[in-house]
N, C-alpha and C positions, 0 to 999 in steps of 0.2 A: 632716429632712435629715441625711444621714450625717455623722459627724464622724470624719475619718480619723485624727486625732491623739489619739484616746482610747486607752485600754488595750486595743487589739486589733490583730491582724495580719490583713492582707487575705487571706482564704482563697482567693479566686479569682485571686490575682496571682502564683501560683508560676510560676517560669520553667522552661523546658525545659532539663533537664541543667545547671542553674546553682545553685551553692551559695552563698547570700548571706553565709555566714560566712567564706568564704575571703578572707584579707587580700591575698594576692599572686596576680596573674594575669600571664600573658604579655602584654606591652603590645601593644595593637593598632596596626597601622601608621597613621600620620596620613593622613587624606584631605584634599584641597584644601579650604580654608576657603570655605564658601558664605555668601552674603549672603541673609538672609531678611527680608522686610519685616515690620514689626510688625502683628499682627492688631488692635492697639488704636488704630491711627492714629498720627500724628506731630505732637503739639502743637508750637507754635513756641517750644520750649525745648530746650536741649542736654541730653545725658545728665547732665553735671555739674550743671547748674541744677536738673534734676529730682531728682537725687540729693540735693543740699543741701536742697531743699524737703522731700523725703521724710524726711530726717533731722530737720528741724525739726518736722515733723508727729509723728514717732515720739517725740521728746523730750517734746513737748507732750502727746501722748496718754498717755504713761507718767506724767507729772506729775499729769494730771487723774484717772488711775485708781488712783493709789496711795493708801495709808492715811496716809501722812506727808506733810507739806508738803515741797515741793522746796526744797532748800538748795543754796547755791553753795559749792563747796569749790575753792580754787585747785589747779591741777595739782601745784604743788610740795608742797602738803600732802597730796594724795591718795596720793602714793607712800609717805608716812610713816605714814598712818593705816590702821588695819584697816578692811576693808569692813563696812558694816552690812547685815545680812541682813533683808529685809522678808518678811512672810508671803505677799505676792502677787508676781507678776512685775513686776520693775522694773529700771531701769538699774543700780541699786546692788546687785543680787543677785550674790553671789560665784560664780565658776565652779567646778563640781565635776564629777567623773567617776566617781561612785559606781556608776552603772549604764550599760549600753549604751543608746544612743539608741533610744527607742521609735519615733521618726519613721523613722529609717533602717531599722529592723526592719520596720516596716509597709510602707515603700516598696520594700524589697528592696535597699537600698543597703548596701555592705559597710562595715565599721568599719575606719578607717584607723589609729587610734592609741588606746591605752588610757590615755594619760597626757596628754590634750589640755589639762588644766588647767595644765600646765607649759609650754604653748606660749609661745614668745618671739616677739613681733611687733615690728616696727620702729615706733617712735613717730612719729606723724604731726605734723609741725611746720610752721612757716612761716605766712604770712598767708593763702595760698590753700587751698582745699579739696581740691586734687588732688595736691599735691606730697607725696611720701613720702620721708623721710630718716631716718637714725639720728643724731639730734642729739648732737653732740659724741661720737659713737661709742658713746653709751649705748643699750643694748637693754633695753626694759622688757617685762615679761610682763603680759598682760591679766588682771587679777584679778577684774574685775566684768563682767557682761553688757554694761553700758553702755559700758565701755572697749573691749570686743570689738566691739560694734556700731560705735563711732566709727572704729576701725581698719578694719573690714570695709567701711565705706562711705566710706573715704578722706577723712574729715573731720579737719581739723587741730585741735590742741588749742585754738588761739586762737579758731577758729570755734565749737567746742563750748562754750568758756567764755562767749563773747558770747551764744550762744543761751540758755544757762542763766541768765545775768544778766538778760536780757530777760524770760524767763519768770518770774523771781522778782519783777521789777518789776510785770509784769502781774498776778501772783497777789496782790501786795501791794495793788494798786489795785482789784482785782475779786475779793475774797476769796469763795471758794465757788462761783465761776462756772466751769462746765465748759468744756472746750476746744472742744467741738462747737458751743457757743453763741458762739464767737469766730471772727473772720476773722484767722487767724494772721499772714499777710503784713502786714495793716493794723496789727495790734498791734506787730509788729516794727518797721515803719517809724515808728511813733509813739515807740518807745523809744530809737532810736539817731539820732545825728547824725554829721557827718563826723569830729569828733575821736575817736570811738569806733573808728575804723579806722586801720590803720597808715599809710594814704595815701589821697589823694583818689580815685585811680583805683579802688582796691578798694572804696571806699564807693560810688562811682557804679555800679560793676558790681553791687554788692549791691542797690542801690536799683532798678536796671533789672530785675534778676531778679525782685524781689518784685512790681513793677508788671506784668511779663509774666505772672507767675503769676495775678495778679488778672484780667488780661485773658483768660487761657486759661480760668480757672474760672468767670468771671461773664459773659463776652461770647462767647467762641469755643465753649466746651463747657459751657454752663450746665446745672445740674441740671434746671431747667424751661425749656422753650423760650421765647425772647424774641420779642416782637412787633416788627416793623420800626419801628413808630411809638413805641416805648418811649423817652421823652426821657431818662430816667435813664441808660439804656445809652449813648445818644448823648453825654451829658455825660461819662460815664466814659471813652469812647473819646477825647474831646478832652483830658481831663486826662492820660491815659496818653501820648497822642501828644505833647503838649507836654512831659511829663516826660522822655520818651525823647530829645527834642532838647535840653532844658536841665533839669538835675536840679532837682527841687523841694526846698524846705526841709522837712526832717523834724524830728521832735521832738514831744513831747507837746502843746506849746502852739502849734505851728505852725498858722497859718491855713489853709495849703494842705492840711495833714493833716486838719484838721477838715472842710473841704469834701469831701475824698476819703472820709472816714469816712461822712459822710452818704450820699453816692452808693453806696458799697460796701455798707453795711448795708441800704440800701433794696433793692438787687438780691439780696443774699445771703439775706435773710429772707423772700423770697416763698414762697407756698405755693399748692397747686392750687386751694384754695377762696377764694383772694384775701386771706386773713387773714395777719397777721404771725406767722411761725414762730419758735419759740424756738430751733430749730437753724439755724445758718448754713450755707447750701449754697454753698461756694466751691471745694471740692476733690472733690466727689462727683458731678460730671458726667462722663459717658462721652465719650471714653476717657481723659480726663486722670487720673481716679482710678486706672485700671488701670496707666497708665504710671508713676504715682508708686508704686503698690504693687509694680510690677515692680522698681523700683529698690530697694525694701526687701528683696524676696525675693533679689535678686542678692547680698545680704550673706551669704546662706547658703553661698556658694562662697568657699573659702579664697583670699585675695588672692595668696598665694604659690604655690598649686597650683590653677589655675583649673578643673581637671576634678574637684576634690574637694569634697564637702559637708563643712563643719566638723562636728566631733563635738558641738559645743554647739548644734546645730540645734534641739533641743527648746526650750531657753531662748530662743533668738533668735526662733523662731516665736511663742512665747507673747507676747513683746514686740510683735512685728509685728502680731499680731492685735488689739492694743489700738487700732490706727488704723482699724478697720472702721467705727466710729461716725462718724469725720470723713470717711472716704473713701466711705461708703455701700456697703460690701461685705458679702457674706455667705459662708457656707461654700462654696457652689457656685462663686462667682466667685473665691474664694481658691484652690480646687482647680484651677479652670481656669487661672488666672494662674500658679500654681506649676507646673502641668503644662507650660505653655508655656515658662516659664523653664528648667525642666530640659531640655526638648526643644531649646530654642534653644541652650543651653550645650553640649549634645552636638554639635550641628551646627557651631557656630562655633569649637569647640575641636578640630576635625579628626576628629570621630566616633571618639574613642579610648575613652571610658569608656562601656561598654555599659550599666552600672548606671543612668546617667542616663536612657537611653531606657527602660529597664525601669521605673524609678520614674515617669516621665511616663505610661507606659501604665497603671500601677496607679492613678494619680489619675484617668485617663479612665474607668476601670472604675467608680470611685465616682461620677463625674459622670453616667455612664449611668443609674445608679440613680435619680437625681433629675431627669434631663433632661425627662421627660414632664410633670413638675409645673411647669415653668417657664411663667409666664403673661406676664411682662413682655417686650414685643417688643424692648426694648433689650438685655436679657439674652440673648434668643434670637439677636439679630443678632451680639452679641459671641461667643457660643458658635459660631455658624455660621462667622464669619470665622476664628476660631482653628482650628476643626476643618478648615476648607477648606485652610488653609495646611499644617497637618500632613498632611492627606490628599494634597495635591498633592506635597509633598516625598516622602512614602512611596511614592506611586504612580510617581513619577519613577524610583524604584529597582525597585519591584515589577513594573512592566510590562515590565521587561527584567531581572528579578532575577539572571539568570545572568551578566550583565555586572557586577553589583555584589557578589554573594556567591559564595563558594566554600568548600571544606572548611576553609580557614584562619580564615574569619570567619563561618561558618554560624550561630554562636551568636547573633549580632546580628540575624539574619533573623527569628527568633522575635518579637522586640520590634517590629521594623519592620512585619511582617505584622499583628501585633496592633494596633499604632497605626493602620495604614491601615484595617483591617477595622472596628475599634471606632469610628473617626471616621466612616466611611461609614454604619455602623449607626445612630449617633446622628443623623447628618444626615438619613438617610432615614426611619428609623422614629420618632424621638422629636421632631424639630422640623420635619419636612416636612408642611406642611398638605395637599399634594397626596396624600401617602401615606395620611394618615388619612381623606381624603375618598374616595379610591378603595378603600381597604382591600385593597390587593393582598397576596395571600398569597405573599410572596417571602422567601426566606432570604438576607438581605443578606450576611452573612459568606461563605456558600457561593458566592453569585453573584460577589462581589468576587474571592475567591480563584480561582475558575474563570477569571475575566477575566485575572488575573495570570498564571495558568498558560498559558493559550492565547496571550496576547500574548508572554510570554517565550519559549516554545517556538517560536512563529512567527518571532520575531526571531532566535533561535539558528539556526533552519533557514535563514533568509534569509542569515545570516552564512556558513553552511556552503555555501550556493549561490554566494555571492560568491567564497568561497575556491576553490570548484570551477571557476568560470568563469575566474578569474584563473590558476588552475593549467592550464586548457586552453590559454590563450594562451601560457603559458610553455613547455608541453611539446608544442607543435604540431610541432616539428621533432625530437622524441624519440620513440622507440618505447615506447609505454605498454602495459603488459601487460593493464591493466584499463580498461574504459570508464568515463567520468566518473560516470554514474548508479550504476554498481556500487560504486564507491568511496563515493559519497554514501550509498548504502544501509548500508554498513558504518559510516560516520560517524554516521548517524541512529541506528543500533542502539546504538552506544557512547553517544550522547547520551541515549537512553532509559534505559540502565542507569545512567548517571551521575545522571540525574534521580531515578530510583527509589531509589538508595542515599543521595543527599545531600539533595535538596530535598523529596521527597515525604513523608518522615517528619515534617518540620516542618509542611508544609501540610496534612497529614491531620488535624490538630487542628481545622481549619475545614471541610475538604472530605473526606468519607470515601473519595472515589474520586480522590484527587489524582493518583496515578500513572496511573490510567485516563484521566483527562482529558488528561494530558500525552502519553501514547502515542497517544490518539485524534487529538490535534492534529498530532503528527508523521506519523501515518498519512495524514491529509488532505493535509498539505503535500507529502509525498513522492508521494502518489497523484496530485495535480495535475501534477507534473512527469512522472510515469510515463505519465499519460494522453496528454500532449503528445507524449512520446517514441513511444508505441505508434501514434499516428495517423500518424507519419512512417515507420513500418516497413512496407515492402512485401514483404520476403522475409526468410527466416531467415538470419541471419548469426552468426558467433561472438560479436560484441558484443551482439547482440540477446539471444542465449541467456544470456550472462553477466548482462546487466541483469535479465532476467526471473527468473532463478534467485535473484539477489541480492534482488530485490523480494519474491519468495516467502519467502525465509528471513527478511527484515526483517519481513514481515507476521506470520509465525509468532512471532517474538520479541516483537513489540508486543502481539499478542493474548494471549501467555502472561503478560506483565506485567499486562495489564488483568484477566485472569481471576484471577491471584493477588491482585491488589489488591482485587478485589470479592468475595472469599470470604465476608466477613462482612457484606456490604451487604444491604439489604432486597430488592432485585431481582436479586441475584446478578450484578450487572454487565451486565444486558441492555441497559440504556440506553446504556451506553458502547459495547458490542459493536455495537449498531445504528448507532452513529455511525461505524463502521469498515466500510463496504461493501467486500467483498473486491476485491482487485486482480485476481483471476482470472488471475494470471500464468500458471498452468499451462494454463488454457484458451486464453489468447492464444498461449502457446508451442505448444500442440497445434494451433491453427489455422494457425500459421506453418509447423509441421512438415507439416500436411496440404497446405498450399500448396506447400511444398518438394516433397512426394511427387508432387502433381499435375503440377508443372512438369517433374519428371524423367520421369514416366510419359508425359506428353504429348510430350516430346522423344524418348523411346524409340519411341513409335508413329510419330512423323514420320520418324525415322531408318529404322524398319522399312519404312515405305511407300517411302521414297526408294531404299533398297538393294534391296528386292525387285524393283523395276522394272528395276534394272540386273543383277540376278542371272541368270547363264547356266546354272547348274547343271552346271558342267563337272566330269567325273570326275577330270580331271587337276589340279584346283585345289589339292588337298592329298592326302596319302597316305591319309588316312582316308576320302576320297571323300564328303565332305558339304559343304554350302554354306558358304562363308566368311562369308556374312551371319549365318548361325546362330551361328557362333563369336563374332562381334562382339556380337550380341544378348545371348548368354549372358554375355559379358565385361562388358558394360555393366550387366547386372542384378547381377552379382557385385560390381562396383565400387560401384554405388549402394547395395547392401546393406551393404557395408563402411562407406561414408560415412554411412549412416543410423545405424549403431551407434557411430560416432565422434562423433555429435552429442552435446554435453554436456547431455542432457535426462534427466528421471527417468521418462518415460513410454514408453520403447521398447516394452515388451510391449503396451501399450494401442494404440499406433498401428501396430505391425508388421502386423496383419491388413490394414489399409488399403493399406500398401505392397505386401504380398503379392498382394492382389486386383488392384492395378494391374499388377504383373508378370504375374499370371496371364492377365489380359485381353490384355495386349501379346503374350504368347506364343501365346495362343489365336488372336489376329489373325494372327500370323506363320504359324501352322500352317494356318489356313484358307486364307491366301494361297498357301501352298506346294502345297496339293492342288487349289487352285482351277484349273478349266480342264482338269484331267487326265482327266475323265470317270470311268466306272466300268464295271461288268459290262454293264449294259444299253446303254451307249454303243456297244459294238462288236459285239454279237450282231446278226446280220442278221435282218430280218423274215422270217417263214416264208411261202413261196409258198402260193397256194391249192391245195386238194387236187385231184388229177387221178388218172386210171387209166392203167395202161400198155397199150400196144398189144401184142396177143398175139404172142409169138414174135419181137418186135423185137430185133435185135442190132445194135450199132453197128459193131463191128469196125474202128473208126478210119476210117470212110468219110465222116465229116462234112466238108463243104467248109470251107475255112479261113475264108471270110467268115462262115458260119453260126456257127462255133465262136467267133469273136471277138465276134460279136453277143451270143451267150449269155453269154460271159464279161463283156462290158461291162455287160449287163443285171444280172448277179448282183452284180458289184462295186458297182453303184450302191446296192445294199441295205445296204451297210456304211457306218455313219456314223463320221466322224472329227472329233475336237474342233477342230482347225485344223491348218494346215500348218507351225506354228512348230516349229523344230528343237529348242526347249527341251523339247519333250514327246517326244523320242526315248526309246528304252529305256535307254540309259546315263544320260540326264538324269532319267528316272523313278527309276532306281536311286539316284541322288544325293538325290533328294527323299525317298525311303524312308529312306536313311541319315541324312539331316538330322533327320527326325522321331525316328528311333531315338536319335540323339545327344542331342536335346533331352530325350527321355524319361529317358535315363540321367543327364543333368546336373541334372534336376529333383531327383532323390534326393540328389545331391551338395549342391545349394543348400539343401535342407531340413536336412541334417546341419549345414551351416555355420551356418544360422540358429539352430538349437538350441544350438550351441556358443556363439554370440554371446549368446543369452538366458541361458545358464548363467553367463556372465561378468557379467551384469547382476543375478544373484541373483533371477531372475524366478520367481514362484510359478506361472506358467502354463506353464513349460517342460515339465512332465511331461504336461499335457494335450495340448500340441502334439505332443510325441514319441509319445504314445499314439494320435495320429490324431484326437483330438476337436477340436483346433484346426484352423482353416482353412489348407490348404496349396494346392498347385497343382492343384486339382480340375478346373478347366476345361481346363487345358493337358494334363493326363494323359488325360482323356477324349478330347480333340481329337487327341492323338497316336495313341491306340489306333484311333480311327475313321479318322484320316488314313492310318495305315499299312495298315489293312485295305482302304480305298478304293484307295490307290495300288498295292497288291499285285494286287488284282483287276483294276484298270485296266491294269496292266502285262501281266498274264497274258492277258486277253482281247484286248488290243491285239495282242500277239504272235500269238495264234492266229487271230483273226478279221480282223485288219487287215494286219499285216505278212506273215502266211503264208497269207492268203486265196487267193492264186493257186495254191498247191499243195494247199490243203485244200478250200475251198469251190468253187473253179473247176476242180480237177483230180482229186481223190480220187473214184474210182468213177464218173467221168463216162464214158458208153458202156459198153464191155466191162470188167467188174470185174477180170478177170485182167490187163488191160493198163493199168489206171490205179490201181495199188495205193499203199500208204502210204509207200513208201521216199523219194520226193522230199520229202514233208512232214517225215519224221523227220530227214533230212539237214539241212534248214534249221533245224528246231526245235533240233537239237543245237547249232548255232552260237549260237542265241540263249541257250541254257542256259549255254553257256560264258561268254558276255558277262555274263549275270546273276550267275553264280557268282563271277566275278572282280571284279565291281563292287559288288555289294550287301554289306551288313554281315553278319558271321557270324551275328549273333543273329536276323536276319530272313531269312536265305538259305533256310532249309528252308520257311519260310512262303511265300516268293515262288515257289519251285519247285513247292510243293504246289498253289498257286493255278494255276500254269501247267499242271500235270498235270490239275487239275479242268477248266480251260478246254479243254484238248485232248480230254478225255473228252466234254465238252459239244459240242465241234465235231464229234467223231467220230459222236455220236449224232444231231446235227443233219443231218449228211450222210446217214445211214441213214433218218431218219424225216421229214426236211423238206428233202431235197436238190433238190426240183424234178423236172420231167418228163424231165430229161436223165439221171436215174438210175433203174435198175430191177434188181431182184435176184431170182434164182431161189433155190430152196431149197438147191441145191448150192453157191451162192456163199457160203453161210454159213461154210463151211470156210475159204475164202480170208480172209473178213472177220475170223473169230476169230483166224487166224494173224496178220493185220495188227495186230489189237488187242494180241496178245501181244508183238509187236515194239514197239508203243507203250509198254506197261508196262515192258518190259525196258530201254527207253531211260532211264526214270526210276529204275529200280532200279540200273542201271549196275554190274552185277556186285557189288552190295553197297556200292558207293561213293556211291550216290544216296540216294533216299528209302527208308525202312524198308519191308520187304516187307509187313508187316501194315497199314501205312497205305495202300499201293497196293491191297492186296486189299480193304480196307474201302471206299475210294473207287471201286473198279471194280465194285462189286456191281451197280449199276444197269445198267451197260453189259453185263455178263454176262447179266443177266436179259433184256435186249433181244435179245442175240445168240441166246438160247434161242428167242425168237419167230421169228427168221429161220430156224431149223432146223425149226420146226414146219410140218407140211403145211398147205396152203391150206384144206382142208375143216375141219380142226380149228380153224384160226384163225377161220373164218367162224362156226363153232358157238360158240366161246368169246365171240365178239363179240355174237351173238344173245342168249346167256344173260345177259351182263352188262347189255345194254340192257334186256332184259325185267325183270331184277332191279331195275334202277334206275328205269325208267319205268312198270313193271307193265302195267296194262290199256291205257294210252294207246299202248303200243308194239305191240299185237296186229295192228292193221290196217297200220300203217306204222312202220318203225323210225326213231325221231328221230335226227338228226345230233348226236352228242355234241360239247360244246364242247372247244376246245383246252385241254389241261391245263397247269398250271404246271410240272409235272415229268413226265418220262417214267416210265411204270410199267406193266409187263406185266399188271397186274391192273386196269388202267384202260382203258375202251373206246376212247378216242381214240387211245391208243398202239397198240392192236391194229388200229384202222382204218387208221392210217398204215402199218403193216407190210403190210396188204392192198393199200394204194394203190401201194406200191412192189414188190409181188409180181408178178413177170413170168410169169403163166400166165393161161389163159383163164377158169378158174373165178373167179379173183379179179376179172378185168375184168368178167364178166357180173354178178357180185354187186354190184359198185359201180355198174354201169350201171343195173341193175334197181332197186336200193334207193335210190340217191341221184342217179342220172343224172349222174355225174361226167364231165367232159370228158376227152379223151385228152391235151390240151395246153392251155397257158395262153392 
């Protein structure tokens, strides 16, 4: 078993940043004095009674272990005689200070004085053992270890003298008998009577104390268990009970003492095998022996400075250890008891002297070395109860260490943690039968420290939460710029940094990932609150954004601390990082932003639907002549885009495409609704009548009856389809629709530039991609605008020509005599429409609209010539009039150079001019051309009968159907006969 007080220093007991040689330290603030129950139990004796009994044992033990017989020297003579130095530890050894205390050095206690041998102590006088005074003002210095022990144990000189006289008498009567073979209280009772005391009260108190000691040592806490039927024990109880009520007569020859001696010796000399033992067991029963030994160890503390270990502790402990034989102690029990005394003194003196805690811990280190070898269950029980008390006290502070320790007293935390961890380790690993049975591979120090960290940080977080909640109540009526959880995130971040700087360096001695465990705990605590908060969020608000951003920053701070703390760990901190499931604050924020986007896009679509239903497409609504609803749609998009970039989020570039897609679809929807129902080219072109042949030489000369003409007109009008009779589809309204789409197309470019400017302000890396066109922009809307403008322009053009002007084109042009039904009426009304369009439609699409009107008028002109029905017939000479009319038509669009470009008109009039060339061609040539084309196309199948060619998609003089139609409307007999013979075409429908 290790011996801590030999010539060695505890190599494993060095403190963190503490120099044990420093004499002066900043005094620690006093803590409230705590009451700690004794781990050794509470015998029915007061501290003063235990102390006096312990002193008697000490004096007796030193007498029996010395090489010289004990001599009695009156106090008056002691002061005048020089001390005698004996070769072994004894009460008569003189005090010296030739070397620093080995005990203090071993325990890590600081040296308080280099001249302790000159200590002046107050002489203890009077009859009692507790009163301390300076008799007649004299102050004596302790010149021997015995004198120092008397003073330290508060024993008066009279009591000391009486004890020594008694021991001299015992020695004289029992020469050579060792003290452990005697029952000291019994011997003392036999040596003294009432006259040996200053008064009867003091004598009776002395007698009662010795009897109570016998009761405690032989009956209440015996070395060997007593059977309930033991008659000797019952007899001793009766004697003591009677003596406590009425003092017995003491003295060597007293009969009562002789009876007492017989009973006491019978009980004290029992042994396990039933034989009579040479050693008397009256003070070595647990826990009486430890309480007595505790009283002796208390003498190591200066009575004038209760937090200080005396410099003569080496000599004092050498004397105290002489009592082991009587008290039944060993090195381990000495270390355990001394560790408790040091620890207990630290606590009850206001936790001022950290060295005491450090020394107690060093003793526990020595105990740990021998704890596994303990076989005695009583020793195990004493060790367990002592360590449990120490552990309980330590954990009371360590489970919320942030409430106990701070930068001002962090030095003491090292020893408190060490005490707690070491106590737990011994309890679990060394004396736990369950542990050895299960052989669990657990690291007790690491496990305990992790518990302290998690508990303390959880407590600290709970305190922050309580503070936050109370702050909420206080500031309900105030304007707070930050939401509570955002402030809490800042507090937790500061808490983590404070932990890392102050506490983690201490705790890292036992747990390599101390800081990591701390931040993982805080991460979990805050995560629970954040999760509850997130479940209550239904939409993106400024508060929600601030909380999520604060949570994201906190998480990054905590993870950074964990990563830095785990640099040198075995797993690189993976275990800790796995304990920190991401808050996914950015993901939550992104989902909220997506919800925000969806809400606003849905609102925009609803608004679009509602306003399009009320839109009247009035050209007078604004000077730009486009729909007010479009202005509002574009304004809403612009405002939403502005609001999006004002959101305090970090992921604008990531979520912008989703917003743009929403805008794009809403605008596409608006555009589709704008052109919906307006029809197109095919809507207004009349269906072509069946092929007929003309009556030879028929001329109308205006001789149609009015009724017949109206019937023809009605019949032809019915061939023209109109979308509906809604006034919102008039030509001015169609112009407004075209203008609206043009305005939207223009504003799309403005919105894209504004979007890029916003992105540049966010320092987005995707800005260049979007600017270069690789990012998604208003693709659907742009395409829809182009298609919509094209459709509306064509619809407007063909509506004008084939619907609004059908009465002068389809129903009037070249009906009957060509010379009397020329193109002038059509041109006059067409010019009015062109003026309306020119004054209404946007400059950028005006040319396009008029070009489409011109194309529609050319189509209408050709339709009259090639599919005008049986009311029209043309001679070869009529071609001149028709060509002149077409020239008037083209001049209308050229408008003396103010209209469409001449080259555009020439390009688009090519087909008409080629058809006019057919009208100039003689009938025979036309028939020959037709035959050749049919034969070329149908080859051998056309030799017997010419097939009827299908109606072509476009008119073309090189295509047989076009030539066939020219023949159908050729007013001569050759053409009529050819059509009759070849296809048997009728003259009328």
